[in-house]
C-alpha positions as CSV (number, residue, x, y, z in Angstrom):
1,M,-0.1,-0.1,0.1
2,T,1.2,3.4,-0.6
3,A,0.5,6.4,1.5
4,T,-1.7,8.9,0.4
5,R,-0.8,12.4,0.2
6,S,-2.8,15.4,1.4
7,H,-2.9,18.2,-0.9
8,T,-4.0,20.7,1.7
9,K,-1.4,23.2,2.7
10,P,-0.3,23.0,6.4
11,P,-1.0,25.7,8.7
12,A,1.6,28.7,8.3
13,G,2.4,29.0,11.8
14,I,3.6,31.7,14.2
15,R,7.0,32.5,15.1
16,I,8.4,35.0,17.4
17,K,11.7,37.0,17.3
18,R,13.2,40.0,18.7
19,V,13.1,43.0,16.4
20,Y,16.7,43.8,16.8
21,E,17.6,40.4,15.3
22,P,18.2,40.7,11.5
23,A,15.4,39.7,9.5
24,A,15.4,36.6,7.6
25,D,13.5,35.4,4.3
26,D,11.8,32.7,6.4
27,D,10.3,35.1,8.7
28,G,7.3,35.4,6.4
29,F,5.1,38.4,7.5
30,R,6.7,40.4,10.4
31,V,4.1,42.0,12.8
32,L,5.6,44.4,15.6
33,V,3.3,43.7,18.7
34,D,4.6,46.3,20.9
35,R,2.9,49.8,21.8
36,L,6.1,51.6,21.4
37,W,8.5,51.6,18.4
38,P,11.8,49.8,19.2
39,R,14.4,52.4,20.2
40,G,17.2,53.2,18.0
41,L,15.8,51.1,15.0
42,T,14.6,52.6,11.6
43,K,11.7,51.3,9.6
44,E,14.0,50.2,7.1
45,K,16.2,48.1,9.6
46,A,13.2,46.7,11.4
47,H,11.6,45.2,8.3
48,V,8.1,45.5,10.0
49,D,5.2,44.6,7.7
50,L,2.5,45.7,10.0
51,W,2.7,47.5,13.5
52,L,-0.3,46.3,15.4
53,K,0.0,48.7,18.5
54,D,-3.6,47.9,19.6
55,I,-2.7,44.4,20.3
56,A,0.1,45.3,22.8
57,P,-0.7,45.1,26.6
58,S,-1.2,48.2,28.5
59,N,1.6,50.1,30.0
60,A,0.6,48.9,33.5
61,L,0.9,45.2,32.4
62,R,3.9,45.6,30.4
63,H,5.7,47.2,33.3
64,L,4.6,44.5,35.8
65,V,6.5,41.7,33.8
66,H,9.5,43.8,32.8
67,D,9.9,45.2,36.4
68,D,9.4,41.7,38.1
69,P,9.5,38.7,35.6
70,S,8.3,36.5,38.7
71,Q,4.7,38.2,38.0
72,W,4.4,36.4,34.7
73,N,1.3,34.3,35.5
74,E,-0.4,37.6,36.7
75,F,0.9,39.2,33.5
76,V,-0.5,36.7,31.3
77,A,-3.9,36.7,32.9
78,G,-4.2,40.3,32.7
79,Y,-3.3,40.3,29.2
80,K,-5.9,37.7,28.2
81,R,-8.4,39.8,29.7
82,E,-7.0,42.8,27.6
83,L,-7.1,40.6,24.4
84,A,-10.9,39.8,25.1
85,A,-11.8,43.7,24.8
86,D,-11.4,46.3,22.1
87,P,-9.1,47.5,20.6
88,A,-7.1,44.5,21.1
89,K,-9.8,42.1,20.2
90,S,-10.1,43.7,16.8
91,A,-6.2,43.6,16.4
92,A,-6.2,39.9,17.3
93,A,-8.9,39.3,14.5
94,T,-6.7,40.9,11.9
95,L,-3.7,38.9,13.1
96,R,-5.7,35.7,13.1
97,E,-6.5,36.3,9.3
98,L,-2.9,36.9,8.6
99,I,-1.9,33.7,10.2
100,G,-4.5,31.6,8.5
101,S,-3.0,32.6,5.1
102,R,0.9,33.0,5.8
103,K,3.8,32.5,7.9
104,V,3.9,35.2,10.6
105,T,6.6,36.3,12.8
106,L,5.8,38.4,15.9
107,V,8.4,40.7,16.5
108,Y,9.1,42.4,19.8
109,G,11.7,44.7,21.4
110,A,12.0,43.2,25.0
111,R,15.3,42.0,26.2
112,N,13.7,39.2,28.2
113,E,13.1,36.6,25.5
114,A,11.2,34.2,27.9
115,H,8.8,36.9,29.5
116,N,7.3,39.3,27.0
117,N,4.1,39.9,25.2
118,A,4.9,38.2,22.2
119,V,5.5,34.9,24.1
120,A,2.0,35.2,25.8
121,L,0.4,36.4,22.5
122,K,1.7,33.4,20.6
123,D,0.5,31.0,23.2
124,W,-3.0,32.6,23.4
125,L,-3.3,32.5,19.7
126,E,-2.3,28.9,19.4
127,R,-4.8,28.1,22.2
128,K,-7.6,29.9,20.4
129,K,-7.2,27.8,17.1
């Protein structure tokens, strides 16, 4: 017996990457998910295709996790609440449409690669599929 091949396209997927890392061809569509533009970076150097400011967490939440990474669980819970309300809800719908049709890399400026809004957002988006 031969295995049958599916002709359906696999999901494009979501990646995350610091905006300060060089852009790569396999990044696909690059979406900046921070409220503030990354310090010291030009638009040309950032290679951002879309800046979704409205999907970023509030300043209070951003400071919570940046100031104290041990507050990660509280940050994630608060961010989920914010993502369920506009304007973040509308921005998330836009992002879901993009993810459904192409590879998307969420880019962020935070130094902490384990505890930032892009990590939380990627997890939230993958759980919502």
